[in-house]
C-alpha positions, 0 to 999 in steps of 0.5 A, spaced: 899 641 423 902 632 425 898 628 427 898 624 433 901 617 431 897 610 434 898 609 441 899 601 439 903 600 434 903 595 430 910 592 426 911 586 422 910 580 425 916 577 422 920 581 428 920 578 435 917 583 440 925 583 443 927 585 437 921 591 436 923 595 442 931 594 440 929 597 434 925 603 435 918 600 434 915 604 440 917 610 438 914 617 435 915 614 428 909 610 423 908 603 425 902 601 421 900 600 414 896 596 409 893 596 403 887 595 400 884 587 400 885 587 392 892 589 390 894 585 397 892 578 393 895 581 386 901 586 389 903 578 393 903 573 388 907 578 383 912 580 389 913 572 389 913 571 382 908 565 383 902 568 378 905 566 371 898 567 369 897 574 372 903 576 369 902 574 361 895 577 361 899 584 363 898 589 357 903 595 357 904 596 365 897 594 367 895 589 371 887 586 372 885 588 379 883 595 381 890 598 384 885 603 389 883 603 396 889 606 399 889 609 406 894 615 408 898 609 412 900 607 406 904 613 404 907 613 413 901 618 414 901 619 422 907 623 424 912 629 422 917 623 422 913 619 417 913 624 412 917 631 414 915 638 415 914 644 411 912 646 404 913 638 402 910 635 408 904 630 406 908 630 398 913 624 400 912 621 391 906 618 389 902 618 395 896 614 397 891 620 395 895 621 388 895 614 387 887 613 388 886 618 383 890 617 379 889 609 377 881 610 378 880 616 373 886 614 369 887 607 369 881 604 370 877 610 366 872 610 372 871 618 370 869 617 362 862 617 364 861 623 367 866 628 363 860 630 359 858 633 365 864 636 368 863 643 372 864 649 367 869 654 371 868 659 367 875 660 365 878 661 359 886 661 358 892 661 352 896 657 354 894 650 359 900 646 361 898 639 364 904 638 369 908 642 374 915 638 374 921 641 370 919 640 364 912 643 365 915 649 368 920 650 363 915 651 358 911 656 362 917 659 362 919 660 355 912 661 353 911 666 359 917 670 357 915 671 350 908 673 351 908 676 358 901 678 357 898 671 356 895 667 360 896 660 363 894 656 367 898 650 370 896 644 372 898 638 377 895 632 381 900 632 386 900 637 392 906 641 390 910 643 384 916 640 382 914 632 379 920 628 382 924 635 383 921 635 391 924 634 398 922 632 405 925 636 412 925 634 418 927 637 424 931 633 429 933 636 436 933 643 432 937 641 427 933 642 420 934 636 415 933 637 408 934 631 402 931 629 396 925 625 394 928 623 387 931 629 381 938 631 384 944 634 380 948 639 376 953 637 372 960 641 374 964 645 372 960 647 365 965 648 361 966 640 362 958 638 362 958 643 355 963 638 352 960 632 354 951 635 353 950 635 360 948 642 360 943 647 359 942 654 358 936 654 362 942 654 369 945 662 366 937 663 365 936 662 372 942 665 375 945 660 379 952 661 380 958 659 375 961 655 381 959 653 388 964 650 394 963 645 399 962 644 406 969 641 409 967 636 416 968 638 422 970 634 429 972 628 424 976 622 429 978 619 422 981 621 416 974 620 411 973 621 404 967 624 404 963 625 397 960 632 394 953 628 391 950 621 393 950 619 386 957 618 384 961 613 388 955 608 386 961 606 382 962 612 376 966 616 382 968 610 387 974 614 388 970 620 391 969 617 398 971 612 402 965 606 401 965 600 405 962 594 402 958 590 407 958 582 406 953 578 410 958 574 416 964 578 415 963 585 415 964 591 411 971 591 407 973 598 406 974 601 399 975 595 395 976 598 389 982 600 391 986 594 391 982 590 386 977 586 391 982 583 394 979 583 401 972 581 399 969 575 400 968 572 392 971 568 388 977 570 384 974 570 377 969 574 380 974 579 383 977 579 376 971 580 372 970 586 376 976 589 375 976 588 367 969 592 367 972 598 370 979 598 367 976 597 359 977 603 355 978 601 348 971 599 347 970 596 339 971 602 334 965 603 329 962 608 326 955 606 328 958 606 335 951 609 338 945 605 333 950 599 334 950 600 343 942 601 342 940 594 338 942 590 344 942 590 351 947 592 356 948 584 359 949 582 351 954 588 351 957 585 358 957 578 356 958 578 348 963 584 347 967 584 353 966 577 355 964 578 362 960 573 367 953 574 369 955 576 376 958 582 373 951 584 371 948 583 378 953 588 381 952 594 376 944 592 375 942 596 381 947 603 379 944 603 372 937 603 375 938 607 380 942 612 376 937 614 371 936 607 366 930 604 372 931 597 371 938 593 369 943 590 364 938 585 362 933 590 359 935 597 358 939 598 351 946 599 351 946 606 349 941 608 355 947 605 360 951 609 355 948 616 357 949 615 364 956 613 364 956 606 365 963 602 365 964 598 359 961 604 354 962 609 358 968 611 352 964 612 346 964 618 344 970 620 348 975 624 344 980 627 348 983 632 343 975 635 344 975 635 351 971 629 352 975 624 355 972 619 361 967 624 364 967 620 370 974 623 372 972 630 372 965 631 372 962 631 378 954 633 381 952 639 385 946 636 389 941 643 393 940 640 400 932 638 397 936 637 390 932 639 383 927 642 388 930 648 388 931 648 380 923 647 380 923 653 386 927 658 382 922 656 375 916 658 380 919 664 383 920 667 375 913 665 373 910 668 380 915 673 384 910 672 390 911 665 391 917 667 395 920 673 398 927 675 397 931 673 392 938 670 394 939 663 393 938 661 401 931 664 402 929 660 395 931 653 399 929 655 407 924 660 405 917 657 405 912 658 399 907 663 399 901 658 397 896 663 396 900 666 391 899 660 386 892 661 383 890 668 383 885 670 378 890 677 377 896 674 375 898 672 368 901 664 370 896 660 376 898 653 379 893 649 380 894 644 385 892 637 386 888 637 380 889 630 376 887 632 369 883 627 365 881 629 359 884 633 353 881 634 347 880 640 341 873 644 340 871 640 334 875 636 328 883 637 331 885 640 324 881 646 324 880 647 332 881 654 335 883 651 342 882 645 346 878 643 352 882 640 358 877 637 364 880 635 371 878 632 377 880 636 384 876 634 391 872 629 388 869 633 382 870 635 375 871 642 372 874 644 365 875 650 362 878 652 355 885 654 352 888 656 345 892 651 347 895 645 350 902 642 353 902 635 356 908 636 360 907 629 363 909 621 361 906 618 356 903 613 361 898 618 362 897 622 356 895 615 353 889 615 357 888 623 357 888 625 350 882 623 347 883 625 339 890 624 337 892 619 331 893 612 333 900 612 330 901 618 337 897 612 341 901 606 338 909 611 341 905 612 347 904 606 349 912 603 347 913 607 354 914 603 360 917 606 367 921 603 372 919 605 380 924 608 385 923 608 393 927 613 395 928 614 403 931 619 406 933 617 413 934 622 418 939 620 424 941 625 431 949 622 429 953 619 425 959 617 429 957 610 428 961 612 420 966 616 424 969 609 427 968 606 421 972 610 417 966 610 411 962 616 408 958 611 403 955 603 405 954 599 399 950 591 401 948 585 397 942 582 401 937 586 405 932 591 405 935 597 399 943 596 397 946 603 398 947 610 402 951 615 403 953 621 407 955 627 402 958 634 403 952 640 402 954 646 398 955 653 401 949 657 399 950 665 400 957 663 404 954 658 409 952 652 411 944 649 410 946 643 414 952 641 419 956 636 417 959 633 424 959 626 426 956 629 433 950 632 430 944 630 426 944 628 418 940 625 412 942 619 409 939 617 402 937 611 399 935 610 392 932 603 391 930 600 384 926 594 383 930 589 379 926 584 375 930 579 371 929 574 366 922 575 363 923 577 357 918 583 356 919 590 358 911 591 359 911 585 364 918 587 367 916 594 369 909 591 371 912 587 376 917 592 379 911 597 380 908 592 384 913 590 388 913 597 390 906 598 391 906 592 396 911 595 400 907 597 406 910 604 410 912 599 416 915 594 412 920 600 409 921 602 416 923 595 419 927 594 413 931 601 413 932 599 420 933 592 421 938 593 415 942 599 419 942 596 425 945 589 423 951 593 419 952 599 424 950 595 430 957 593 431 960 600 430 956 604 436 950 605 432 942 603 435 937 604 431 933 606 437 937 611 439 939 614 432 934 614 427 930 620 428 925 619 422 924 615 416 920 619 410 918 614 404 918 617 397 915 612 392 915 614 385 911 608 381 914 611 374 920 614 375 924 612 370 923 611 363 926 604 362 929 604 354 930 598 351 934 596 345 931 600 340 928 605 344 933 610 342 934 609 334 928 605 332 928 598 328 926 596 322 928 601 319 922 605 322 923 611 327 923 611 334 917 612 337 919 618 340 919 623 335 912 622 333 911 624 340 915 630 339 911 632 333 905 637 335 899 635 334 895 641 331 894 645 339 897 640 343 905 639 344 908 634 348 914 635 353 918 630 358 925 628 359 923 621 358 922 623 350 930 624 350 932 617 354 935 620 359 931 623 365 936 629 367 933 636 369 937 639 363 933 634 358 926 636 361 928 644 361 930 642 354 924 639 352 919 644 355 923 649 351 921 646 344 914 644 346 913 651 348 916 654 342 912 649 338 906 652 341 909 660 340 908 658 332 900 658 332 899 662 338 
C-alpha cells in the first residue's frame, strides 16, 4: 500500500514560491528529502570539489565518513509517483535501506565482531549463489540444469532479484507505464549480433523470439521519426531518431548531424571537429590494435591520434559513460570505448568481408518495456516455475510475481531476498575444505548456512570485503576494480503532444539537470502493445545520467568523487531538476510541468559500471590483467560478473555465470 504523501511539501529553497507552484510541487509527488549530517558534510564538499585533502586520503572508492543513516525519503518513498507500483515498488535502484546495510556491514565492517555469533539456520546446500543479477541467475540456471536434484540457495541484498535489470511501473490515467531502471537491450539482428560478439546462447535457450515487431505511433501531427530504443540515438545511431539539441538562449536545433551542425551556436572549428569525429573511418592499422587501444585513454586517442580539440571529448563524455563505460574520455581506456562502439575507434576489427562492417549502420537494440528485467524474470521462471503464472512472454512481463514461491523448503532452488551477505569462508584450510560457510544480514540479524561450494556473483568492491580467506593476489586484483555511478530517472507523462509539436522524439542538452531523454517504439509482445504510443496518451521517458569527473588523474578518486555526487543528490533535488529542465526546454511547445508530469522515479546505482582505465583489459608491464586472476576458481569459490569482461551487458553477464557454474560442476 502506498504511503500518504507529506502534507507540507518542502521543495528546494532555491525555487521561488511562484516557481514551486508552477512546477507542480503541491501535487501528489514526493517533495522532501535529506541525508545524514555526516554525509552532507563530506558529500557537499566533494560535490563542489572543495576538499582536496579529503580526496587525497580516499582509498579505492572510500571516504572517511560512514555513509549510513539514510532515510526512506532519500529514495522518494512518499507516494506511488515517487517509487512506482507493482513488483518493483520500493526497489528503485540502491534504496536507502540497501545502502545503509551494505555500507555498515561491508564497507565499515560493523558486523565483523558479530559474525562468529550468527544464528545457525541449520541449512545445508550443494551450492549457494551470492547475487541474483543476470550473472548469478545464469550461474544457478546452468548448475541446476546439470544437477536438477541438487539444492541451491540464492541470496541477494535487494528486495527483488535482477541486479540492475529491474523496472519501474507507474499507472497514469488508467494506463500502466513501464520503464527500465538500468540494464536494457538485446542486440539485433541476431546473425549480425553473433558476428560482432554481442550475442549469448542463453537467448535461444530461454525461448525468446527470433525477431520482434515494433509498435507504430498513432495520431501524430508531425512526420516524426521515433527510435526503437533510447540508447542508439545518443550518438552511434543518431539517424534513427529526430533529435532536438537544446541550446540555452536559442532553443532546439533539430537533427544537427544532418547538416554538419550548421544551425548550432558553436564555433566553426568545433563543428568541423565533430564532423571529423563522426566521419573518420580510417583508423591506423596495426596487428596489436586492441592492446594499443588499451594502452591509452580515449581522450588521448581523440586528441593525439585523431587530432581533435577538447570540446569533442566534452560532447562524447556522457554518451560513452551512459552507454557502458561509466566515465568519460579522460578516464576510460580507448579499448573500453571500442567495446561500446564509440566514434573514432568503432572501426577496429570491423571486416566487411566477414560481415563485420560498421555495426552502427545496421545493429539495433530490442528493449522490453522494463528493459532486461524481462530476462531476469525469464531465468527465475526456469529456476522456480511457480514464480510466475503462464508461459507466454506477455504473461511474464505484465503478470505478477508469486513471492511465496521464491523461498520454499520443498524446492531445489530457493531465492532469499533482502539478505546482505557479509562473510564467506571455507570450512577449515581452503585447500582441503569440504565446504563453505556463508553469513548474511537480514532484518537486523545475522544468519549462516553451509554449502559444498559458493558462486560469488556480485561486484569486486563487495567481494573484497565479503570473502574472508582468499590469497593476497585475489584481494589485490579486486582492489583494481573501480565503479562509476548512474542515476536512471523514469519520467511518467500524461501526454507528449509538446514533442509532436516540436517534431522531435529525443532531446539532448548541454546545461542544467541531465543531458538526454527520448521516446521509444516498444516491441509488440505476443502481437500486442504493452503501452500506447500516442501523443495524447501517457508515456514514460527515461534518462541515464552519469557523473563525469575529469582532471583527477586517479581512477579511485574519480569514481569516489562521482559517487559522492550521487549520494549527495536528494530526491527533492532530482524532482526539481527534472521539472525545471523539462519546463525550460519544452514550455514554449505547450508543456506544463505541473499538469503533464504524473510521476518521477529515481534509481540510484552507486556502482553501475566498472570503469576500465588503460591496462584493464590486457594488463600492464607484462603482467596479466587482474580480472583473469578473479576468473580462476579458488577451491570451492568461483566468481562471475559482467564487469570481469569490462563490457557490462546481459550477454556478458550470462556468459560469466555460465563459466562459473561449469567451474563448480568440476568439483561437486
